[in-house]
C-alpha positions as a printed NumPy array, in Angstrom:
array([[-27.651, -16.414,  15.05 ],
       [-25.411, -14.801,  11.739],
       [-26.039, -14.669,   8.395],
       [-22.207, -14.384,   7.985],
       [-19.662, -15.76 ,  10.285],
       [-16.056, -14.302,   8.95 ],
       [-12.887, -17.254,  11.161],
       [ -9.763, -14.24 ,  10.892],
       [ -9.301, -10.902,  12.393],
       [ -6.022, -10.35 ,   9.802],
       [ -6.604,  -7.963,   7.451],
       [ -8.447, -10.839,   4.759],
       [-10.503, -10.521,   7.013],
       [-11.492,  -7.749,   7.889],
       [-11.765,  -6.271,   4.118],
       [-14.056,  -9.168,   4.022],
       [-16.53 ,  -8.157,   6.915],
       [-16.331,  -4.289,   6.163],
       [-16.332,  -5.054,   2.631],
       [-19.821,  -7.286,   3.209],
       [-21.567,  -4.662,   6.042],
       [-20.752,  -2.096,   2.997],
       [-22.78 ,  -3.559,   0.063],
       [-25.533,  -5.467,   2.582],
       [-25.42 ,  -3.375,   5.539],
       [-28.507,  -5.497,   7.255],
       [-25.861,  -8.239,   7.366],
       [-25.799, -10.131,  10.534],
       [-21.899, -10.239,  10.696],
       [-19.408, -11.579,  13.412],
       [-15.751, -12.355,  12.71 ],
       [-13.777, -14.389,  15.431],
       [-10.405, -13.884,  15.964],
       [ -8.31 , -16.252,  18.546],
       [ -6.189, -13.309,  19.298],
       [ -6.843, -10.907,  21.18 ],
       [ -6.443,  -7.72 ,  19.072],
       [ -6.832,  -7.748,  15.09 ],
       [ -3.483,  -8.262,  12.891],
       [ -1.324, -10.52 ,  15.199],
       [  0.326, -12.623,  12.749],
       [  0.619, -12.093,   8.88 ],
       [ -0.252,  -8.734,   8.55 ],
       [  1.144,  -7.283,  11.952],
       [  4.582,  -8.657,  10.933],
       [  4.204,  -7.564,   7.277],
       [  6.943,  -4.987,   5.615],
       [  4.293,  -2.724,   4.974],
       [  5.011,  -2.949,   1.372],
       [  1.913,  -1.52 ,  -0.997],
       [  2.698,  -3.609,  -4.176],
       [  2.16 ,  -2.385,  -7.305],
       [  1.186,  -5.681,  -9.072],
       [  4.623,  -6.018, -10.859],
       [  4.873,  -9.73 , -10.59 ],
       [  1.579, -10.994, -11.14 ],
       [  1.012, -13.437, -14.517],
       [ -1.916, -11.063, -15.966],
       [ -5.124, -12.453, -15.224],
       [ -4.398, -13.83 , -12.633],
       [ -5.84 , -13.051,  -9.076],
       [ -3.17 , -11.954,  -7.568],
       [ -2.824,  -9.765, -10.595],
       [ -6.611,  -8.457, -11.142],
       [ -6.978,  -7.896,  -6.89 ],
       [ -3.79 ,  -6.549,  -6.634],
       [ -4.133,  -4.114,  -9.586],
       [ -7.824,  -3.266,  -8.6  ],
       [ -7.32 ,  -3.742,  -4.397],
       [ -4.17 ,  -1.244,  -4.843],
       [ -6.41 ,   2.574,  -5.485],
       [ -8.827,   1.058,  -3.007],
       [ -6.103,   0.748,  -0.614],
       [ -5.32 ,   4.085,  -1.599],
       [ -8.515,   5.927,  -1.55 ],
       [ -9.137,   4.094,   1.644],
       [ -6.215,   5.266,   3.122],
       [ -6.915,   8.968,   2.461],
       [-10.143,   9.27 ,   3.255],
       [ -9.128,   7.793,   6.653],
       [ -5.876,   9.988,   7.073],
       [ -3.806,   6.963,   7.292],
       [ -0.045,   8.161,   6.384],
       [  1.702,   6.311,   3.402],
       [  4.06 ,   7.197,   0.62 ],
       [  4.412,   6.274,  -3.218],
       [  7.656,   6.696,  -2.862],
       [  8.486,   3.627,  -5.897],
       [ 11.683,   1.11 ,  -6.267],
       [ 13.544,  -0.157,  -8.385],
       [ 14.34 ,  -3.943,  -9.672],
       [ 17.591,  -4.614, -10.239],
       [ 19.591,  -7.383, -11.838],
       [ 23.309,  -7.943, -10.518],
       [ 24.273, -10.323, -12.773],
       [ 23.786, -10.975, -16.666],
       [ 21.847, -14.251, -16.126],
       [ 19.173, -12.224, -14.236],
       [ 18.554,  -9.81 , -17.336],
       [ 16.46 , -11.883, -19.292],
       [ 14.171, -12.366, -16.094],
       [ 14.227,  -8.339, -15.592],
       [ 13.122,  -7.926, -18.97 ],
       [ 10.425, -10.211, -18.772],
       [  9.277,  -8.72 , -15.54 ],
       [  8.732,  -5.196, -17.627],
       [  7.285,  -6.717, -20.064],
       [  4.68 ,  -8.338, -17.29 ],
       [  4.469,  -4.768, -15.866],
       [  2.869,  -3.361, -18.62 ],
       [  0.766,  -6.073, -19.519],
       [ -0.643,  -5.482, -16.42 ],
       [ -1.968,  -1.568, -17.031],
       [  1.431,  -0.574, -14.911],
       [  2.594,   2.986, -15.835],
       [  5.792,   5.536, -16.239],
       [  8.05 ,   2.416, -15.588],
       [ 11.562,   3.472, -16.684],
       [ 14.134,   0.892, -18.05 ],
       [ 18.006,   1.928, -16.04 ],
       [ 21.693,   1.17 , -16.712],
       [ 23.817,   1.584, -13.572],
       [ 23.697,   5.527, -13.806],
       [ 20.277,   5.788, -13.806],
       [ 19.75 ,   3.824, -11.051],
       [ 22.389,   5.536,  -9.093],
       [ 19.783,   8.613,  -9.693],
       [ 17.169,   6.535,  -7.364],
       [ 19.749,   4.932,  -4.954],
       [ 22.895,   6.462,  -5.321],
       [ 25.02 ,   3.247,  -3.634],
       [ 23.129,   0.471,  -5.094],
       [ 25.518,  -1.8  ,  -7.216],
       [ 24.02 ,  -3.986, -10.991],
       [ 24.025,  -4.245, -14.575],
       [ 20.713,  -3.38 , -15.602],
       [ 17.024,  -2.575, -14.069],
       [ 14.041,  -0.417, -13.519],
       [ 11.86 ,   2.237, -11.56 ],
       [  8.108,   1.42 , -10.471],
       [  7.069,   4.257,  -9.655],
       [  3.16 ,   2.76 ,  -8.194],
       [  4.593,   0.905,  -5.15 ],
       [  4.979,   3.205,  -1.593],
       [  4.709,   2.128,   1.938],
       [  1.977,   1.62 ,   4.331],
       [  1.565,   0.433,   8.081],
       [ -1.032,  -2.218,   7.693],
       [ -2.078,  -2.73 ,  11.458],
       [ -3.384,   0.958,  11.359],
       [ -5.114,  -0.265,   8.068],
       [ -6.512,  -3.274,  10.212],
       [ -7.581,  -1.286,  13.051],
       [ -9.496,   1.08 ,  11.047],
       [-10.948,  -1.508,   9.238],
       [-12.336,  -2.887,  12.279],
       [-13.678,   0.568,  13.306],
       [-15.763,   0.87 ,  10.478],
       [-17.231,  -2.596,  10.465],
       [-18.181,  -2.014,  14.013],
       [-19.282,   1.273,  12.826],
       [-21.915,  -0.172,  10.502],
       [-22.878,  -2.978,  12.597],
       [-20.799,  -5.554,  12.852],
       [-19.815,  -7.499,  15.37 ],
       [-16.074,  -8.826,  16.608],
       [-14.805, -10.748,  19.093],
       [-10.845, -11.623,  20.291],
       [ -9.914, -14.622,  21.824],
       [-12.074, -17.382,  20.554],
       [-10.271, -19.778,  18.732],
       [-12.173, -22.387,  16.236],
       [-12.216, -25.741,  17.191],
       [-14.836, -27.123,  14.647],
       [-17.748, -26.703,  12.124],
       [-20.838, -28.636,  12.395],
       [-23.01 , -28.042,   9.271],
       [-26.574, -28.614,   8.718],
       [-28.679, -27.883,   5.396],
       [-29.512, -24.659,   6.303],
       [-27.021, -23.434,   9.645],
       [-23.391, -24.407,  10.899],
       [-22.648, -24.214,  14.121],
       [-18.756, -22.236,  14.344],
       [-17.28 , -23.544,  17.58 ],
       [-14.74 , -22.021,  19.418],
       [-13.212, -23.109,  22.695],
       [-15.504, -20.934,  24.633],
       [-18.993, -21.437,  23.05 ],
       [-20.943, -21.608,  19.492],
       [-22.212, -19.605,  16.728],
       [-24.966, -20.512,  14.735],
       [-24.814, -18.631,  10.668],
       [-26.071, -19.593,   7.687],
       [-22.674, -19.322,   5.621],
       [-18.86 , -19.757,   7.57 ],
       [-15.838, -17.486,   5.566],
       [-12.738, -18.736,   6.053],
       [ -9.732, -15.881,   6.416],
       [ -7.583, -17.998,   8.446],
       [ -4.092, -17.356,   7.24 ],
       [ -1.874, -19.985,   8.876],
       [ -4.804, -21.905,   9.994],
       [ -6.739, -21.483,   6.676],
       [ -5.826, -24.895,   5.587],
       [ -7.621, -26.465,   9.255],
       [-10.527, -24.785,   9.033],
       [-11.518, -25.652,   5.358],
       [-11.371, -28.743,   6.46 ],
       [-13.966, -28.108,   9.23 ],
       [-16.333, -27.317,   6.208],
       [-15.769, -30.5  ,   4.238],
       [-15.761, -34.131,   4.5  ],
       [-13.26 , -35.555,   2.194],
       [ -9.286, -34.249,   2.541],
       [ -8.131, -30.738,   1.589],
       [ -5.897, -30.745,  -1.439],
       [ -3.484, -28.35 ,   0.046],
       [ -1.7  , -27.864,   2.84 ],
       [ -0.031, -24.567,   4.336],
       [  3.277, -24.836,   4.851],
       [  5.026, -22.188,   6.839],
       [  7.484, -19.939,   5.46 ],
       [  9.573, -17.662,   8.357],
       [ 11.085, -14.54 ,   6.655],
       [ 13.897, -12.466,   8.746],
       [ 14.898,  -9.065,   8.402],
       [ 17.439,  -7.36 ,   9.72 ],
       [ 17.434,  -3.555,  10.691],
       [ 19.932,  -0.955,   9.415],
       [ 22.014,   1.164,  11.975],
       [ 20.685,   4.224,  11.716],
       [ 23.932,   6.319,  10.737],
       [ 24.256,   3.765,   8.07 ],
       [ 20.375,   4.356,   6.327],
       [ 21.383,   6.778,   4.494],
       [ 22.671,   3.593,   2.035],
       [ 18.685,   3.451,   0.841],
       [ 16.652,   6.231,   0.04 ],
       [ 12.983,   4.304,  -0.81 ],
       [ 13.253,   0.234,  -1.714],
       [ 15.532,  -1.576,  -3.72 ],
       [ 14.378,  -5.382,  -5.149],
       [ 16.893,  -7.941,  -6.65 ],
       [ 15.261, -10.192,  -9.819],
       [ 13.121, -12.891,  -7.899],
       [ 14.114, -16.338,  -8.458],
       [ 11.01 , -17.138, -10.872],
       [ 10.62 , -20.739,  -9.017],
       [  9.729, -19.738,  -6.033],
       [  6.687, -17.378,  -5.07 ],
       [  9.332, -15.358,  -2.676],
       [ 11.001, -11.817,  -3.893],
       [ 14.223, -12.403,  -2.196],
       [ 15.975, -10.131,   0.399],
       [ 15.671,  -6.509,  -0.547],
       [ 15.659,  -2.953,   1.634],
       [ 12.561,  -1.515,   2.293],
       [ 12.293,   1.76 ,   4.721],
       [  9.634,   1.946,   6.551],
       [  6.706,   4.385,   6.724],
       [  7.377,   5.075,  10.301],
       [ 11.109,   5.735,   9.887],
       [ 14.198,   3.303,   9.755],
       [ 15.132,   0.829,   6.97 ],
       [ 14.829,  -2.945,   7.184],
       [ 16.811,  -5.412,   5.03 ],
       [ 15.23 ,  -9.175,   4.323],
       [ 13.431, -11.471,   4.157],
       [ 14.974, -14.458,   3.942],
       [ 12.747, -17.761,   3.44 ],
       [ 13.342, -20.279,   5.704],
       [ 10.323, -23.315,   6.693],
       [  9.479, -22.514,  10.09 ],
       [  9.189, -25.636,  12.651],
       [  5.847, -24.427,  13.698],
       [  2.983, -22.538,  12.132],
       [  3.395, -19.453,  14.302],
       [  7.228, -20.035,  14.792],
       [  8.411, -16.723,  14.819],
       [ 12.098, -17.852,  16.266],
       [ 14.335, -20.31 ,  14.709],
       [ 14.075, -22.886,  17.468],
       [  9.932, -22.43 ,  17.811],
       [  8.944, -25.842,  17.112],
       [  5.587, -27.8  ,  17.761],
       [  6.144, -31.372,  16.862],
       [  3.055, -32.17 ,  15.827],
       [  3.09 , -29.057,  13.163],
       [  6.069, -29.809,  12.113],
       [  5.375, -34.154,  11.198],
       [  2.401, -32.695,   9.646],
       [  4.699, -30.5  ,   7.302],
       [  7.793, -33.133,   6.613],
       [  4.692, -35.688,   5.78 ],
       [  2.694, -34.301,   3.561],
       [  3.617, -35.177,  -0.063],
       [  3.251, -32.375,  -2.023],
       [  6.239, -30.881,   0.549],
       [  8.102, -33.729,   0.502],
       [  8.258, -32.954,  -4.204],
       [  9.527, -29.693,  -3.094],
       [ 11.534, -30.603,  -0.872],
       [ 13.036, -33.571,  -3.444],
       [ 13.661, -30.397,  -6.418],
       [ 15.066, -27.389,  -4.213],
       [ 16.862, -28.936,  -0.964],
       [ 19.825, -27.036,  -2.451],
       [ 18.018, -23.462,  -2.101],
       [ 16.471, -24.652,   1.271],
       [ 19.788, -25.73 ,   2.77 ],
       [ 21.059, -21.909,   1.099],
       [ 18.161, -20.077,   3.114],
       [ 18.756, -22.312,   5.945],
       [ 22.216, -21.03 ,   6.007],
       [ 21.791, -17.392,   5.516],
       [ 19.347, -18.119,   8.89 ],
       [ 21.814, -19.307,  10.896],
       [ 24.74 , -16.802,   9.053],
       [ 24.68 , -12.843,   9.606],
       [ 28.06 , -13.138,   7.282],
       [ 25.899, -15.013,   4.698],
       [ 23.085, -12.495,   4.982],
       [ 24.998, -10.127,   4.15 ],
       [ 26.719, -11.437,   1.571],
       [ 23.447, -11.637,  -0.138],
       [ 22.558,  -8.302,   0.62 ],
       [ 25.935,  -6.544,  -0.5  ],
       [ 25.101,  -8.107,  -4.469],
       [ 22.508,  -4.635,  -4.728],
       [ 24.815,  -2.498,  -2.276],
       [ 28.491,  -3.304,  -1.767],
       [ 28.928,  -0.73 ,   1.405],
       [ 26.6  ,  -2.613,   3.882],
       [ 28.457,  -4.124,   6.154],
       [ 27.426,  -7.412,   9.012],
       [ 27.908,  -4.757,  12.09 ],
       [ 25.295,  -2.379,  10.418],
       [ 22.71 ,  -4.79 ,  10.29 ],
       [ 20.655,  -5.238,  13.603],
       [ 18.863,  -8.477,  14.268],
       [ 14.655,  -7.071,  13.499],
       [ 11.444,  -8.902,  13.45 ],
       [ 10.132, -11.986,  11.6  ],
       [  6.989, -13.084,   9.88 ],
       [  6.122, -16.188,   8.61 ],
       [  4.123, -16.452,   5.127],
       [  1.1  , -19.456,   4.715],
       [  2.015, -20.536,   1.864],
       [ -0.533, -23.285,  -0.162],
       [  1.391, -26.125,  -1.663],
       [ -0.825, -28.669,  -3.321],
       [ -0.449, -32.802,  -3.212],
       [  1.74 , -32.249,  -6.522],
       [  4.716, -30.517,  -5.109],
       [  2.937, -26.904,  -6.188],
       [  3.363, -24.073,  -4.168],
       [  0.535, -22.546,  -5.252],
       [  1.627, -18.684,  -6.675],
       [ -2.349, -17.739,  -7.156],
       [ -4.664, -16.192,  -4.457],
       [ -6.854, -19.246,  -3.825],
       [-10.693, -18.967,  -2.969],
       [-12.759, -22.747,  -2.436],
       [-16.336, -22.647,  -2.519],
       [-18.449, -24.635,  -0.196],
       [-22.283, -25.6  ,   0.579],
       [-22.283, -23.772,   3.774],
       [-18.35 , -22.087,   3.726],
       [-16.081, -20.157,   1.421],
       [-12.745, -20.675,   2.146],
       [ -9.554, -18.201,   1.233],
       [ -6.625, -20.431,   1.315],
       [ -3.93 , -19.179,  -0.121],
       [ -3.406, -15.407,   0.456],
       [ -0.173, -14.29 ,   0.597],
       [  1.743, -11.092,  -0.37 ],
       [  0.415,  -8.843,  -1.687],
       [ -2.96 ,  -9.784,  -0.109],
       [ -2.311,  -6.868,   1.904],
       [ -2.126,  -4.761,  -0.573],
       [ -5.101,  -5.863,  -2.177],
       [ -7.392,  -7.028,   0.706],
       [-10.158,  -4.552,  -0.026],
       [-10.25 ,  -5.953,  -3.879],
       [-10.218,  -9.634,  -2.107],
       [-12.588,  -8.863,   0.141],
       [-14.768,  -7.126,  -2.01 ],
       [-14.391, -10.752,  -4.184],
       [-15.318, -12.781,  -1.483],
       [-18.118, -10.204,  -0.072],
       [-19.624, -10.743,  -3.926],
       [-19.643, -14.798,  -3.767],
       [-21.093, -14.388,  -0.601],
       [-23.719, -12.153,  -0.944],
       [-24.981, -14.057,  -3.917],
       [-26.564, -16.885,  -1.768],
       [-28.617, -14.475,  -0.207]])
């Protein structure tokens, strides 16, 4: 018998477990993870960026949790000796039509309380990134880099120190709900609890459906983000982080350059539909999951509206030359031969029935459950803040 079971051993689930144990040490808590270690999926394939809160609508869950979570993450890293680097980044407009969007981002950052911005012309941008090309940009000092896998491992260590349990290799296959208790059923056993907290990431909608009789109003659509690594002899082209102006119609930031905390420079990601929820390779296909994606009314509306953009992303996925061309908008000197195929990640992007790609975090409460149903980037930066938010919702029930 547990007071709370957290489903999912990624960064949000572990941060939630940590905040629960810190705020109510006597809570009997269990984290269930289907893989053999923490942070295997979204967290483990994260680019490692500490986001500042620049992009998010003021007052939204993303904005408030990212800004609060940013400082909580930095403090945690300091306390636990986790290396990080607040190196800053530049956001670059390369075409005239991007300038109004860039100016809007600058204002949004100010509305979200960020300070130290510097609006830059090309000469100013090249003081930060000597090889960049653009017509206007700005510098964001709060952005940094960290290893989120290391952060997760430390969260798990602290949860155990506080008396929480974490079990691996158990996939949740159902939840039987009673008036006071629920049985969380896995392939190996079942566990009784007063409250379920669903932080299942790519399968959060599936677990959420276990907690209610009516059909859930959203579905997770998996988008794969593919990266290249820059050859060591060409890494001088990038000092820190270089981002384009994002397309305001999509919750993705566009292909960019990221220096990694452990060394090296990544370029990417694109954003292509994955043919399975854990589809890290181009030809990874799960027929049932793909069918569920393609038949979801919301996805059909997104595809009908943005099919040209989607085809462009798919083309970049299969054409290294096209990927390189996108990168050359920011750094013209980069060549196709400078890029080595890297890893890919899959983003759990919630899509509602009406065709909206949810831009904000989504937390859905049920009588015996709290479902975190949309927590893509900047969830890693925001993890301790999201964890505190969910913990506060949970502990009101006890």
